[in-house]
C-alpha positions in Angstrom: 0.0 0.0 0.0 1.3 3.4 -0.9 2.0 5.9 1.9 -0.4 8.4 0.3 -3.3 5.9 0.4 -2.5 5.1 4.0 -2.5 8.8 4.9 -5.8 9.3 3.0 -7.4 6.4 5.0 -6.1 8.0 8.2 -7.7 11.3 7.3 -11.0 9.6 6.6 -11.0 7.8 9.9 -10.0 10.9 11.9 -12.7 12.9 10.1 -15.3 10.3 10.8 -14.3 9.9 14.5 -14.2 13.7 15.0 -17.6 14.1 13.4 -19.1 11.3 15.6 -17.6 13.0 18.7 -18.8 16.5 17.9 -22.2 15.6 16.6 -23.1 12.1 18.0 -26.8 12.1 17.1 -26.5 13.1 13.5 -26.5 10.4 10.8 -25.0 6.9 11.0 -21.3 6.0 11.2 -21.5 4.7 7.7 -22.8 8.0 6.4 -20.0 9.9 8.2 -17.5 7.5 6.7 -18.8 8.1 3.2 -18.9 11.9 3.7 -15.3 11.9 5.0 -14.1 9.9 2.1 -15.9 12.2 -0.3 -14.4 15.2 1.5 -10.8 13.9 1.1 -11.4 13.1 -2.6 -13.0 16.6 -3.2 -10.2 18.3 -1.3 -7.6 16.6 -3.4 -9.4 17.4 -6.7 -9.7 21.1 -5.7 -6.0 21.2 -4.7 -4.9 19.6 -7.9 -7.2 21.7 -10.1 -6.3 25.1 -8.5 -2.8 24.3 -7.3 -3.8 25.7 -3.9 -4.3 23.5 -0.9 -1.4 24.1 1.4 1.8 22.2 1.6 2.0 18.8 -0.1 2.7 15.8 2.2 3.6 13.0 -0.1 0.8 12.8 -2.7 -1.8 14.5 -0.5 -2.6 18.1 0.5 -3.6 17.9 4.2 -5.0 21.4 4.5 -7.3 20.9 1.5 -8.3 17.5 2.6 -9.2 18.7 6.1 -11.3 21.5 4.7 -13.0 19.1 2.4 -13.8 16.7 5.2 -15.1 19.5 7.4 -17.3 20.9 4.7 -18.8 17.5 3.8 -19.3 16.4 7.4 -21.1 19.7 8.3 -23.3 19.6 5.3 -24.2 16.0 6.0 -24.9 16.8 9.6 -27.2 19.7 8.6 -29.1 17.6 6.0 -29.3 14.3 7.9 -32.1 14.0 10.4 -31.2 13.5 14.0 -31.2 9.9 15.2 -33.6 9.0 18.0 -32.3 7.2 21.0 -34.3 4.4 22.7 -37.5 5.2 24.6 
């Protein structure tokens, strides 16, 4: 496995965990995981297309990836209905 892919997976897992800690009743873990992955991919595409995205760490742009994850997670939290806890 390439170091860039390992770092991208780490960003996705950190973004998902942070989202679950900050907004525990919004969406499922799987939804948060998908949104974080989409955020990393979108952040990379924007960084590559605009050549702006902060310093490059291997094949990734950590600043652009973090911004992408935050934007996708916040959007998902706003759009996803709150989960109900048991009675």
